[in-house]
N, CA, C and O atoms as a Tinker XYZ file with bonds, in Angstrom:
   404  protein
     1  N    -58.850000  -42.556000   24.547000    73     2
     2  CA   -59.556000  -43.944000   22.973000    64     1     3
     3  C    -58.366000  -44.354000   24.514000    63     2     4     5
     4  O    -57.824000  -43.840000   25.492000    81     3
     5  N    -58.624000  -46.337000   23.368000    73     3     6
     6  CA   -58.212000  -47.237000   23.612000    64     5     7
     7  C    -57.834000  -48.164000   22.775000    63     6     8     9
     8  O    -58.925000  -48.711000   22.617000    81     7
     9  N    -57.116000  -48.745000   22.126000    73     7    10
    10  CA   -56.918000  -50.149000   21.481000    64     9    11
    11  C    -57.401000  -51.486000   22.292000    63    10    12    13
    12  O    -56.976000  -51.342000   23.439000    81    11
    13  N    -57.908000  -52.375000   22.217000    73    11    14
    14  CA   -58.370000  -53.194000   22.786000    64    13    15
    15  C    -57.471000  -54.142000   22.015000    63    14    16    17
    16  O    -57.144000  -55.204000   22.544000    81    15
    17  N    -56.971000  -53.765000   20.561000    73    15    18
    18  CA   -55.437000  -55.081000   20.235000    64    17    19
    19  C    -54.030000  -53.979000   20.787000    63    18    20    21
    20  O    -53.879000  -52.771000   20.969000    81    19
    21  N    -53.380000  -54.945000   20.877000    73    19    22
    22  CA   -51.963000  -54.261000   21.071000    64    21    23
    23  C    -51.751000  -54.538000   19.207000    63    22    24    25
    24  O    -51.985000  -55.540000   18.531000    81    23
    25  N    -51.164000  -53.037000   18.781000    73    23    26
    26  CA   -50.564000  -52.729000   17.154000    64    25    27
    27  C    -49.297000  -52.738000   17.604000    63    26    28    29
    28  O    -49.064000  -52.241000   18.706000    81    27
    29  N    -48.311000  -53.276000   16.869000    73    27    30
    30  CA   -46.997000  -52.990000   16.075000    64    29    31
    31  C    -46.519000  -52.778000   15.095000    63    30    32    33
    32  O    -46.196000  -53.528000   14.174000    81    31
    33  N    -46.412000  -51.339000   15.280000    73    31    34
    34  CA   -46.185000  -51.527000   13.810000    64    33    35
    35  C    -44.159000  -51.815000   13.336000    63    34    36    37
    36  O    -43.161000  -51.348000   13.884000    81    35
    37  N    -44.274000  -52.629000   12.299000    73    35    38
    38  CA   -42.535000  -52.767000   12.175000    64    37    39
    39  C    -42.181000  -51.628000   11.212000    63    38    40    41
    40  O    -42.802000  -50.831000   10.508000    81    39
    41  N    -40.654000  -51.966000   11.555000    73    39    42
    42  CA   -39.570000  -51.404000   10.724000    64    41    43
    43  C    -39.794000  -49.858000   11.687000    63    42    44    45
    44  O    -39.969000  -49.508000   12.854000    81    43
    45  N    -39.672000  -49.348000   10.507000    73    43    46
    46  CA   -39.415000  -47.745000   10.808000    64    45    47
    47  C    -41.199000  -47.074000   10.828000    63    46    48    49
    48  O    -41.201000  -45.844000   10.876000    81    47
    49  N    -42.258000  -47.552000   10.806000    73    47    50
    50  CA   -43.857000  -47.509000   10.747000    64    49    51
    51  C    -44.479000  -46.938000   12.308000    63    50    52    53
    52  O    -44.254000  -47.424000   13.417000    81    51
    53  N    -45.292000  -45.798000   11.969000    73    51    54
    54  CA   -45.017000  -45.635000   13.436000    64    53    55
    55  C    -47.234000  -45.527000   12.905000    63    54    56    57
    56  O    -47.686000  -45.116000   11.837000    81    55
    57  N    -48.089000  -46.087000   14.188000    73    55    58
    58  CA   -49.486000  -45.882000   13.852000    64    57    59
    59  C    -49.936000  -45.107000   14.683000    63    58    60    61
    60  O    -50.004000  -45.436000   15.867000    81    59
    61  N    -50.314000  -43.986000   14.269000    73    59    62
    62  CA   -50.952000  -42.503000   14.461000    64    61    63
    63  C    -52.436000  -42.660000   14.225000    63    62    64    65
    64  O    -53.214000  -43.085000   13.371000    81    63
    65  N    -52.427000  -42.094000   15.429000    73    63    66
    66  CA   -54.223000  -40.805000   15.319000    64    65    67
    67  C    -54.632000  -39.812000   14.829000    63    66    68    69
    68  O    -54.195000  -38.835000   15.437000    81    67
    69  N    -55.620000  -39.413000   13.564000    73    67    70
    70  CA   -55.165000  -38.070000   12.766000    64    69    71
    71  C    -56.110000  -37.464000   13.713000    63    70    72    73
    72  O    -57.063000  -38.065000   14.209000    81    71
    73  N    -55.686000  -35.815000   14.014000    73    71    74
    74  CA   -57.074000  -35.251000   15.477000    64    73    75
    75  C    -58.343000  -35.009000   14.178000    63    74    76    77
    76  O    -58.367000  -34.931000   12.950000    81    75
    77  N    -59.245000  -34.956000   15.241000    73    75    78
    78  CA   -60.873000  -35.041000   14.520000    64    77    79
    79  C    -60.187000  -33.277000   14.438000    63    78    80    81
    80  O    -59.217000  -32.546000   14.636000    81    79
    81  N    -61.993000  -33.419000   13.850000    73    79    82
    82  CA   -62.813000  -31.371000   13.635000    64    81    83
    83  C    -62.857000  -30.554000   15.336000    63    82    84    85
    84  O    -62.632000  -29.344000   15.362000    81    83
    85  N    -63.080000  -31.112000   16.350000    73    83    86
    86  CA   -62.664000  -30.755000   17.845000    64    85    87
    87  C    -61.362000  -30.780000   18.020000    63    86    88    89
    88  O    -60.945000  -29.713000   18.470000    81    87
    89  N    -60.674000  -31.461000   17.868000    73    87    90
    90  CA   -58.789000  -31.446000   17.532000    64    89    91
    91  C    -58.332000  -30.055000   17.353000    63    90    92    93
    92  O    -57.681000  -29.243000   18.010000    81    91
    93  N    -59.180000  -30.113000   15.714000    73    91    94
    94  CA   -58.521000  -29.014000   15.401000    64    93    95
    95  C    -59.001000  -27.478000   15.437000    63    94    96    97
    96  O    -59.003000  -26.924000   14.338000    81    95
    97  N    -59.399000  -26.730000   16.518000    73    95    98
    98  CA   -60.082000  -26.273000   16.792000    64    97    99
    99  C    -58.673000  -25.569000   17.448000    63    98   100   101
   100  O    -57.692000  -25.985000   18.066000    81    99
   101  N    -59.314000  -23.840000   16.786000    73    99   102
   102  CA   -58.194000  -22.405000   17.495000    64   101   103
   103  C    -58.457000  -22.537000   18.234000    63   102   104   105
   104  O    -59.599000  -22.890000   18.527000    81   103
   105  N    -57.048000  -22.216000   19.400000    73   103   106
   106  CA   -57.162000  -22.148000   20.954000    64   105   107
   107  C    -58.345000  -20.678000   20.775000    63   106   108   109
   108  O    -58.946000  -20.705000   21.849000    81   107
   109  N    -58.788000  -19.748000   20.135000    73   107   110
   110  CA   -59.520000  -19.042000   20.029000    64   109   111
   111  C    -60.980000  -19.985000   20.350000    63   110   112   113
   112  O    -62.069000  -19.495000   20.650000    81   111
   113  N    -60.726000  -21.200000   20.224000    73   111   114
   114  CA   -62.102000  -22.182000   19.897000    64   113   115
   115  C    -62.949000  -22.144000   18.341000    63   114   116   117
   116  O    -64.137000  -22.468000   18.334000    81   115
   117  N    -62.315000  -21.762000   17.142000    73   115   118
   118  CA   -62.254000  -21.201000   15.814000    64   117   119
   119  C    -61.870000  -22.759000   15.153000    63   118   120   121
   120  O    -60.811000  -23.342000   15.381000    81   119
   121  N    -63.166000  -23.374000   14.138000    73   119   122
   122  CA   -63.256000  -24.573000   14.451000    64   121   123
   123  C    -62.623000  -24.301000   12.563000    63   122   124   125
   124  O    -63.438000  -24.180000   11.649000    81   123
   125  N    -61.364000  -24.261000   12.369000    73   123   126
   126  CA   -60.831000  -24.333000   10.722000    64   125   127
   127  C    -61.995000  -24.934000   10.273000    63   126   128   129
   128  O    -62.841000  -25.621000   10.844000    81   127
   129  N    -61.850000  -24.483000    8.981000    73   127   130
   130  CA   -63.371000  -25.133000    7.737000    64   129   131
   131  C    -62.255000  -26.557000    6.857000    63   130   132   133
   132  O    -61.037000  -26.536000    6.678000    81   131
   133  N    -63.209000  -27.589000    6.495000    73   131   134
   134  CA   -62.604000  -28.979000    5.694000    64   133   135
   135  C    -62.074000  -28.452000    4.901000    63   134   136   137
   136  O    -60.952000  -28.944000    4.779000    81   135
   137  N    -62.270000  -27.545000    4.127000    73   135   138
   138  CA   -61.557000  -26.559000    2.448000    64   137   139
   139  C    -60.312000  -26.035000    2.383000    63   138   140   141
   140  O    -59.555000  -25.975000    1.414000    81   139
   141  N    -60.136000  -25.592000    3.695000    73   139   142
   142  CA   -59.204000  -24.734000    4.060000    64   141   143
   143  C    -58.176000  -26.224000    4.536000    63   142   144   145
   144  O    -57.187000  -26.624000    3.922000    81   143
   145  N    -58.685000  -26.738000    5.602000    73   143   146
   146  CA   -57.710000  -27.823000    5.543000    64   145   147
   147  C    -57.481000  -28.464000    5.074000    63   146   148   149
   148  O    -56.519000  -29.036000    5.588000    81   147
   149  N    -57.781000  -28.882000    4.215000    73   147   150
   150  CA   -56.961000  -30.320000    2.766000    64   149   151
   151  C    -56.182000  -29.640000    2.359000    63   150   152   153
   152  O    -55.106000  -30.194000    2.135000    81   151
   153  N    -56.255000  -28.379000    2.098000    73   151   154
   154  CA   -54.391000  -27.830000    2.018000    64   153   155
   155  C    -53.327000  -28.308000    2.895000    63   154   156   157
   156  O    -52.319000  -28.457000    2.204000    81   155
   157  N    -53.159000  -28.542000    3.828000    73   155   158
   158  CA   -52.441000  -28.280000    4.872000    64   157   159
   159  C    -51.822000  -29.726000    5.126000    63   158   160   161
   160  O    -52.619000  -30.466000    4.550000    81   159
   161  N    -51.170000  -30.244000    5.489000    73   159   162
   162  CA   -50.579000  -31.159000    6.130000    64   161   163
   163  C    -51.403000  -31.724000    6.988000    63   162   164   165
   164  O    -52.408000  -31.209000    7.478000    81   163
   165  N    -50.763000  -33.339000    7.270000    73   163   166
   166  CA   -52.224000  -33.493000    8.354000    64   165   167
   167  C    -51.140000  -33.706000    9.724000    63   166   168   169
   168  O    -49.959000  -33.486000    9.993000    81   167
   169  N    -52.340000  -34.267000   10.368000    73   167   170
   170  CA   -52.006000  -33.626000   12.377000    64   169   171
   171  C    -52.061000  -34.954000   12.749000    63   170   172   173
   172  O    -52.405000  -35.658000   11.799000    81   171
   173  N    -51.752000  -35.862000   14.265000    73   171   174
   174  CA   -51.757000  -36.468000   14.543000    64   173   175
   175  C    -51.352000  -36.810000   16.426000    63   174   176   177
   176  O    -50.820000  -36.144000   17.314000    81   175
   177  N    -51.680000  -37.574000   16.378000    73   175   178
   178  CA   -51.355000  -37.871000   18.058000    64   177   179
   179  C    -50.469000  -39.208000   18.244000    63   178   180   181
   180  O    -51.131000  -39.868000   19.045000    81   179
   181  N    -49.084000  -40.090000   17.851000    73   179   182
   182  CA   -48.228000  -41.041000   17.336000    64   181   183
   183  C    -49.213000  -42.483000   18.969000    63   182   184   185
   184  O    -49.183000  -42.497000   20.200000    81   183
   185  N    -49.661000  -43.074000   18.251000    73   183   186
   186  CA   -49.965000  -44.313000   19.361000    64   185   187
   187  C    -49.206000  -45.842000   19.566000    63   186   188   189
   188  O    -49.548000  -46.615000   20.461000    81   187
   189  N    -47.753000  -46.238000   18.252000    73   187   190
   190  CA   -47.054000  -46.895000   18.554000    64   189   191
   191  C    -46.705000  -46.065000   17.435000    63   190   192   193
   192  O    -47.223000  -45.242000   16.681000    81   191
   193  N    -45.253000  -46.814000   17.718000    73   191   194
   194  CA   -44.130000  -46.660000   16.583000    64   193   195
   195  C    -43.272000  -47.998000   16.587000    63   194   196   197
   196  O    -43.295000  -48.860000   17.465000    81   195
   197  N    -42.164000  -47.994000   14.896000    73   195   198
   198  CA   -41.709000  -49.872000   15.286000    64   197   199
   199  C    -40.304000  -49.571000   16.216000    63   198   200   201
   200  O    -40.047000  -48.719000   17.066000    81   199
   201  N    -39.382000  -50.914000   15.512000    73   199   202
   202  CA   -38.364000  -51.221000   16.283000    64   201   203
   203  C    -37.354000  -49.843000   15.500000    63   202   204   205
   204  O    -36.181000  -49.813000   15.872000    81   203
   205  N    -37.747000  -48.876000   14.578000    73   203   206
   206  CA   -36.817000  -48.618000   13.246000    64   205   207
   207  C    -36.111000  -49.360000   12.574000    63   206   208   209
   208  O    -35.946000  -50.579000   12.632000    81   207
   209  N    -35.508000  -48.256000   11.641000    73   207   210
   210  CA   -35.293000  -48.720000   10.251000    64   209   211
   211  C    -34.021000  -49.671000   10.151000    63   210   212   213
   212  O    -33.123000  -49.209000   10.856000    81   211
   213  N    -33.716000  -50.628000    9.627000    73   211   214
   214  CA   -32.633000  -51.464000    9.211000    64   213   215
   215  C    -31.376000  -50.802000    8.278000    63   214   216   217
   216  O    -31.810000  -50.322000    7.232000    81   215
   217  N    -30.402000  -50.722000    8.390000    73   215   218
   218  CA   -29.653000  -49.612000    7.426000    64   217   219
   219  C    -28.787000  -50.968000    6.572000    63   218   220   221
   220  O    -28.883000  -52.192000    6.651000    81   219
   221  N    -27.994000  -50.108000    5.814000    73   219   222
   222  CA   -27.941000  -50.921000    4.842000    64   221   223
   223  C    -26.447000  -52.516000    5.479000    63   222   224   225
   224  O    -26.194000  -53.656000    5.090000    81   223
   225  N    -25.950000  -51.662000    6.481000    73   223   226
   226  CA   -24.464000  -53.247000    7.408000    64   225   227
   227  C    -25.829000  -53.661000    8.191000    63   226   228   229
   228  O    -25.637000  -54.848000    7.928000    81   227
   229  N    -26.932000  -53.690000    8.861000    73   227   230
   230  CA   -28.442000  -54.573000    9.051000    64   229   231
   231  C    -28.103000  -53.901000   10.523000    63   230   232   233
   232  O    -28.358000  -54.897000   11.199000    81   231
   233  N    -27.788000  -53.110000   11.289000    73   231   234
   234  CA   -28.222000  -52.391000   12.386000    64   233   235
   235  C    -29.370000  -51.363000   12.602000    63   234   236   237
   236  O    -29.283000  -50.240000   12.106000    81   235
   237  N    -29.953000  -51.569000   13.003000    73   235   238
   238  CA   -31.419000  -50.623000   13.624000    64   237   239
   239  C    -31.337000  -49.844000   14.159000    63   238   240   241
   240  O    -30.904000  -49.809000   15.311000    81   239
   241  N    -32.129000  -47.996000   12.835000    73   239   242
   242  CA   -32.076000  -47.573000   13.304000    64   241   243
   243  C    -32.645000  -46.805000   14.338000    63   242   244   245
   244  O    -33.218000  -45.868000   13.781000    81   243
   245  N    -32.780000  -46.723000   15.541000    73   243   246
   246  CA   -33.600000  -46.035000   16.586000    64   245   247
   247  C    -34.970000  -44.763000   15.747000    63   246   248   249
   248  O    -34.809000  -43.866000   14.919000    81   247
   249  N    -36.121000  -45.228000   16.400000    73   247   250
   250  CA   -37.082000  -44.328000   16.062000    64   249   251
   251  C    -36.604000  -42.447000   17.039000    63   250   252   253
   252  O    -36.132000  -42.197000   18.148000    81   251
   253  N    -37.192000  -41.313000   15.527000    73   251   254
   254  CA   -36.980000  -40.583000   15.929000    64   253   255
   255  C    -38.346000  -39.592000   16.816000    63   254   256   257
   256  O    -38.252000  -38.492000   17.361000    81   255
   257  N    -39.839000  -40.728000   16.636000    73   255   258
   258  CA   -40.655000  -40.247000   17.516000    64   257   259
   259  C    -40.678000  -41.398000   18.314000    63   258   260   261
   260  O    -40.319000  -42.562000   18.136000    81   259
   261  N    -41.184000  -40.792000   19.222000    73   259   262
   262  CA   -42.110000  -42.352000   20.450000    64   261   263
   263  C    -43.547000  -41.535000   20.936000    63   262   264   265
   264  O    -43.879000  -40.350000   20.961000    81   263
   265  N    -44.143000  -42.692000   21.267000    73   263   266
   266  CA   -45.565000  -42.415000   21.570000    64   265   267
   267  C    -45.363000  -41.014000   22.575000    63   266   268   269
   268  O    -44.418000  -40.516000   23.186000    81   267
   269  N    -47.182000  -40.605000   22.320000    73   267   270
   270  CA   -47.446000  -39.900000   22.288000    64   269   271
   271  C    -47.182000  -38.191000   22.043000    63   270   272   273
   272  O    -47.774000  -37.209000   22.489000    81   271
   273  N    -45.775000  -38.369000   20.939000    73   271   274
   274  CA   -45.674000  -36.877000   20.268000    64   273   275
   275  C    -46.825000  -36.271000   19.493000    63   274   276   277
   276  O    -47.617000  -36.839000   18.741000    81   275
   277  N    -46.771000  -35.413000   19.724000    73   275   278
   278  CA   -47.939000  -34.713000   18.441000    64   277   279
   279  C    -46.764000  -34.553000   17.176000    63   278   280   281
   280  O    -45.710000  -33.921000   17.242000    81   279
   281  N    -47.378000  -35.449000   15.841000    73   279   282
   282  CA   -46.436000  -35.260000   14.300000    64   281   283
   283  C    -47.172000  -34.314000   12.915000    63   282   284   285
   284  O    -48.340000  -34.683000   12.792000    81   283
   285  N    -46.991000  -33.778000   12.402000    73   283   286
   286  CA   -47.038000  -32.740000   11.065000    64   285   287
   287  C    -46.935000  -34.045000   10.663000    63   286   288   289
   288  O    -46.083000  -34.709000   11.254000    81   287
   289  N    -47.760000  -34.735000    9.577000    73   287   290
   290  CA   -46.795000  -36.131000    8.247000    64   289   291
   291  C    -48.064000  -35.456000    6.717000    63   290   292   293
   292  O    -49.200000  -34.982000    6.707000    81   291
   293  N    -47.394000  -35.670000    6.027000    73   291   294
   294  CA   -47.663000  -35.340000    4.711000    64   293   295
   295  C    -49.073000  -35.810000    4.462000    63   294   296   297
   296  O    -48.961000  -37.036000    4.476000    81   295
   297  N    -50.358000  -35.511000    4.239000    73   295   298
   298  CA   -51.676000  -36.157000    3.588000    64   297   299
   299  C    -51.680000  -37.251000    2.400000    63   298   300   301
   300  O    -52.588000  -37.901000    1.882000    81   299
   301  N    -50.284000  -37.183000    2.186000    73   299   302
   302  CA   -50.328000  -38.174000    0.661000    64   301   303
   303  C    -49.750000  -39.645000    1.118000    63   302   304   305
   304  O    -50.119000  -40.633000    0.483000    81   303
   305  N    -48.582000  -39.825000    2.537000    73   303   306
   306  CA   -48.115000  -40.675000    3.534000    64   305   307
   307  C    -48.649000  -41.434000    3.749000    63   306   308   309
   308  O    -48.309000  -42.414000    3.087000    81   307
   309  N    -49.706000  -41.671000    4.630000    73   307   310
   310  CA   -50.132000  -42.695000    4.725000    64   309   311
   311  C    -51.096000  -43.620000    4.736000    63   310   312   313
   312  O    -52.091000  -43.173000    4.165000    81   311
   313  N    -51.250000  -44.715000    5.132000    73   311   314
   314  CA   -52.369000  -45.537000    5.189000    64   313   315
   315  C    -53.180000  -45.898000    6.296000    63   314   316   317
   316  O    -52.826000  -46.264000    7.417000    81   315
   317  N    -54.436000  -45.728000    5.778000    73   315   318
   318  CA   -55.744000  -45.682000    7.157000    64   317   319
   319  C    -56.312000  -46.533000    7.369000    63   318   320   321
   320  O    -56.354000  -47.260000    6.377000    81   319
   321  N    -56.697000  -46.812000    7.965000    73   319   322
   322  CA   -56.646000  -48.118000    8.267000    64   321   323
   323  C    -57.805000  -48.185000    9.414000    63   322   324   325
   324  O    -57.944000  -47.050000    9.868000    81   323
   325  N    -58.931000  -49.375000   10.219000    73   323   326
   326  CA   -59.250000  -48.551000   10.880000    64   325   327
   327  C    -59.053000  -50.167000   12.173000    63   326   328   329
   328  O    -58.697000  -51.344000   12.112000    81   327
   329  N    -59.383000  -49.519000   12.847000    73   327   330
   330  CA   -59.786000  -50.968000   14.305000    64   329   331
   331  C    -60.621000  -50.421000   15.435000    63   330   332   333
   332  O    -61.017000  -49.307000   15.779000    81   331
   333  N    -60.704000  -51.395000   15.778000    73   331   334
   334  CA   -61.878000  -50.876000   16.846000    64   333   335
   335  C    -62.482000  -50.040000   16.496000    63   334   336   337
   336  O    -62.635000  -49.229000   17.409000    81   335
   337  N    -63.197000  -49.609000   15.147000    73   335   338
   338  CA   -64.232000  -49.284000   14.983000    64   337   339
   339  C    -63.474000  -47.476000   14.833000    63   338   340   341
   340  O    -64.344000  -46.624000   14.652000    81   339
   341  N    -62.393000  -47.075000   14.881000    73   339   342
   342  CA   -61.694000  -45.713000   15.014000    64   341   343
   343  C    -60.587000  -45.734000   14.026000    63   342   344   345
   344  O    -59.571000  -46.394000   14.244000    81   343
   345  N    -60.725000  -45.134000   13.103000    73   343   346
   346  CA   -59.668000  -44.444000   12.392000    64   345   347
   347  C    -57.784000  -44.599000   12.405000    63   346   348   349
   348  O    -57.660000  -44.594000   13.630000    81   347
   349  N    -56.978000  -44.670000   12.111000    73   347   350
   350  CA   -56.518000  -44.571000   11.998000    64   349   351
   351  C    -54.997000  -44.277000   10.984000    63   350   352   353
   352  O    -55.493000  -45.261000   10.435000    81   351
   353  N    -54.282000  -44.079000   10.565000    73   351   354
   354  CA   -53.146000  -44.016000   10.184000    64   353   355
   355  C    -51.441000  -44.748000   10.267000    63   354   356   357
   356  O    -50.507000  -44.259000   10.902000    81   355
   357  N    -51.396000  -46.059000    9.415000    73   355   358
   358  CA   -50.095000  -45.862000    9.126000    64   357   359
   359  C    -49.204000  -45.420000    8.336000    63   358   360   361
   360  O    -49.458000  -45.441000    7.132000    81   359
   361  N    -47.769000  -44.840000    8.855000    73   359   362
   362  CA   -47.353000  -44.218000    8.157000    64   361   363
   363  C    -45.424000  -44.461000    8.582000    63   362   364   365
   364  O    -44.887000  -44.522000    9.688000    81   363
   365  N    -44.863000  -44.539000    7.298000    73   363   366
   366  CA   -43.099000  -44.464000    7.549000    64   365   367
   367  C    -43.245000  -42.971000    8.248000    63   366   368   369
   368  O    -44.129000  -42.118000    8.163000    81   367
   369  N    -41.776000  -43.037000    9.102000    73   367   370
   370  CA   -40.647000  -42.107000    9.825000    64   369   371
   371  C    -40.500000  -41.124000    9.210000    63   370   372   373
   372  O    -40.637000  -40.072000    9.833000    81   371
   373  N    -40.104000  -41.050000    7.484000    73   371   374
   374  CA   -39.762000  -40.660000    6.582000    64   373   375
   375  C    -41.375000  -39.694000    6.047000    63   374   376   377
   376  O    -41.208000  -38.996000    5.047000    81   375
   377  N    -42.484000  -39.674000    6.532000    73   375   378
   378  CA   -43.473000  -39.431000    5.990000    64   377   379
   379  C    -43.492000  -38.556000    6.933000    63   378   380   381
   380  O    -43.250000  -37.466000    6.415000    81   379
   381  N    -43.687000  -38.429000    8.287000    73   379   382
   382  CA   -43.695000  -37.273000    9.370000    64   381   383
   383  C    -42.505000  -36.108000    8.928000    63   382   384   385
   384  O    -41.315000  -36.368000    8.750000    81   383
   385  N    -43.123000  -34.811000    8.806000    73   383   386
   386  CA   -42.806000  -33.536000    8.383000    64   385   387
   387  C    -42.003000  -33.119000    9.637000    63   386   388   389
   388  O    -40.777000  -33.125000    9.526000    81   387
   389  N    -42.545000  -32.762000   10.799000    73   387   390
   390  CA   -42.108000  -32.100000   11.749000    64   389   391
   391  C    -42.533000  -32.819000   13.662000    63   390   392   393
   392  O    -43.575000  -33.421000   13.922000    81   391
   393  N    -41.735000  -32.603000   14.396000    73   391   394
   394  CA   -43.453000  -33.404000   16.123000    64   393   395
   395  C    -43.661000  -31.549000   16.467000    63   394   396   397
   396  O    -42.935000  -30.572000   16.278000    81   395
   397  N    -44.634000  -31.689000   16.877000    73   395   398
   398  CA   -45.312000  -30.146000   17.609000    64   397   399
   399  C    -45.290000  -30.347000   19.243000    63   398   400   401
   400  O    -46.022000  -30.885000   20.073000    81   399
   401  N    -43.857000  -29.507000   19.249000    73   399   402
   402  CA   -44.406000  -29.676000   21.174000    64   401   403
   403  C    -44.579000  -28.451000   21.680000    63   402   404
   404  O    -44.920000  -28.311000   22.855000    81   403
């Protein structure tokens, strides 16, 4: 996967490539049906991150996620965008529920 355009999210936003059906296979090779998966939060890989949130004092609070992290995020949090024909999500760092190690 390569993005032709360089995308730099602003503030505390994160660009995430959602996992495809192939990425959602279990270790045993079983594909989780879409109907079951709809009830679970989404997962994806962080492609780009913004500089961070600015607090009331004007200081930038650095991002806790970094490029390459696999994240779990609220399914209602992201904005869907298409870049170079591929689907990505832009979401606030606050919509990220966890980093999966």
